[in-house]
Short mmCIF file of the C-alpha atoms (twelve columns), coordinates in Angstrom:
data_MODEL
# 
_entry.id   MODEL 
# 
loop_
_atom_site.group_PDB 
_atom_site.id 
_atom_site.type_symbol 
_atom_site.label_atom_id 
_atom_site.label_alt_id 
_atom_site.label_comp_id 
_atom_site.label_asym_id 
_atom_site.label_seq_id 
_atom_site.Cartn_x 
_atom_site.Cartn_y 
_atom_site.Cartn_z 
_atom_site.pdbx_PDB_model_num 
ATOM 1  C CA . UNK A 1  -140.104 126.364 94.212  1 
ATOM 2  C CA . UNK A 2  -137.006 125.455 95.316  1 
ATOM 3  C CA . UNK A 3  -134.244 122.329 94.967  1 
ATOM 4  C CA . UNK A 4  -131.163 120.638 96.440  1 
ATOM 5  C CA . UNK A 5  -128.486 121.578 94.517  1 
ATOM 6  C CA . UNK A 6  -125.194 118.564 95.708  1 
ATOM 7  C CA . UNK A 7  -121.345 121.194 94.386  1 
ATOM 8  C CA . UNK A 8  -117.720 120.222 95.428  1 
ATOM 9  C CA . UNK A 9  -115.642 123.426 96.558  1 
ATOM 10 C CA . UNK A 10 -112.222 123.744 97.658  1 
ATOM 11 C CA . UNK A 11 -111.664 123.603 101.045 1 
ATOM 12 C CA . UNK A 12 -110.420 127.042 101.448 1 
ATOM 13 C CA . UNK A 13 -113.661 128.532 99.280  1 
ATOM 14 C CA . UNK A 14 -115.962 126.534 102.183 1 
ATOM 15 C CA . UNK A 15 -114.096 128.925 104.325 1 
ATOM 16 C CA . UNK A 16 -114.093 131.705 103.195 1 
ATOM 17 C CA . UNK A 17 -117.925 130.425 103.261 1 
ATOM 18 C CA . UNK A 18 -118.149 130.252 106.345 1 
ATOM 19 C CA . UNK A 19 -116.752 133.052 107.697 1 
ATOM 20 C CA . UNK A 20 -119.191 135.338 105.571 1 
ATOM 21 C CA . UNK A 21 -121.567 133.222 107.252 1 
ATOM 22 C CA . UNK A 22 -120.907 133.289 111.034 1 
ATOM 23 C CA . UNK A 23 -120.320 137.479 109.945 1 
ATOM 24 C CA . UNK A 24 -123.128 138.322 108.371 1 
ATOM 25 C CA . UNK A 25 -126.060 135.541 110.231 1 
ATOM 26 C CA . UNK A 26 -126.675 134.082 107.086 1 
ATOM 27 C CA . UNK A 27 -127.079 131.265 106.008 1 
ATOM 28 C CA . UNK A 28 -124.725 129.084 103.425 1 
ATOM 29 C CA . UNK A 29 -127.762 128.855 101.410 1 
ATOM 30 C CA . UNK A 30 -128.739 132.174 101.153 1 
ATOM 31 C CA . UNK A 31 -124.781 133.581 100.715 1 
ATOM 32 C CA . UNK A 32 -124.541 131.026 98.001  1 
ATOM 33 C CA . UNK A 33 -127.814 131.889 95.893  1 
ATOM 34 C CA . UNK A 34 -127.568 135.574 96.189  1 
ATOM 35 C CA . UNK A 35 -123.251 134.449 94.815  1 
ATOM 36 C CA . UNK A 36 -124.908 132.467 92.324  1 
ATOM 37 C CA . UNK A 37 -127.470 135.564 91.596  1 
ATOM 38 C CA . UNK A 38 -125.181 137.723 91.015  1 
ATOM 39 C CA . UNK A 39 -123.094 135.385 89.265  1 
ATOM 40 C CA . UNK A 40 -125.954 135.325 86.729  1 
ATOM 41 C CA . UNK A 41 -126.452 138.760 86.509  1 
ATOM 42 C CA . UNK A 42 -123.350 139.695 84.805  1 
ATOM 43 C CA . UNK A 43 -122.776 137.334 82.356  1 
ATOM 44 C CA . UNK A 44 -126.418 138.387 81.351  1 
ATOM 45 C CA . UNK A 45 -124.787 142.188 81.574  1 
ATOM 46 C CA . UNK A 46 -121.845 140.744 80.017  1 
ATOM 47 C CA . UNK A 47 -123.962 138.935 77.039  1 
ATOM 48 C CA . UNK A 48 -126.228 142.548 76.530  1 
ATOM 49 C CA . UNK A 49 -123.493 144.849 76.195  1 
ATOM 50 C CA . UNK A 50 -121.790 142.920 73.293  1 
ATOM 51 C CA . UNK A 51 -124.837 142.889 71.389  1 
ATOM 52 C CA . UNK A 52 -125.413 145.860 71.201  1 
ATOM 53 C CA . UNK A 53 -121.303 146.472 70.937  1 
ATOM 54 C CA . UNK A 54 -121.600 144.474 67.534  1 
ATOM 55 C CA . UNK A 55 -125.108 146.286 66.404  1 
ATOM 56 C CA . UNK A 56 -124.081 148.618 63.684  1 
ATOM 57 C CA . UNK A 57 -124.875 152.530 65.153  1 
ATOM 58 C CA . UNK A 58 -123.986 151.821 68.023  1 
ATOM 59 C CA . UNK A 59 -121.709 154.405 69.439  1 
ATOM 60 C CA . UNK A 60 -118.815 154.336 72.676  1 
ATOM 61 C CA . UNK A 61 -116.418 157.448 74.731  1 
ATOM 62 C CA . UNK A 62 -113.004 156.347 76.415  1 
ATOM 63 C CA . UNK A 63 -112.957 156.044 80.182  1 
ATOM 64 C CA . UNK A 64 -111.956 159.934 80.093  1 
ATOM 65 C CA . UNK A 65 -114.911 161.178 78.887  1 
ATOM 66 C CA . UNK A 66 -117.224 159.488 80.576  1 
ATOM 67 C CA . UNK A 67 -115.594 161.089 83.788  1 
ATOM 68 C CA . UNK A 68 -116.044 164.168 82.423  1 
ATOM 69 C CA . UNK A 69 -119.934 163.348 81.832  1 
ATOM 70 C CA . UNK A 70 -119.731 162.218 85.215  1 
ATOM 71 C CA . UNK A 71 -118.065 165.944 87.255  1 
# 
């Protein structure tokens, strides 16, 4: 079920939203909904990573080791 939400945004942000909607041929509702979903997913991923980093058996590798493993 969808519900209406009222919020205040800076005029510059509204202009950016309008521009993206025009180019992508999407509605403001669609764009803001996707942005919020993505942001919440990012927060959830960050929290999960933090919780895992606190586990005693956590292992870490450096960025260099990661890049080498992807080659």
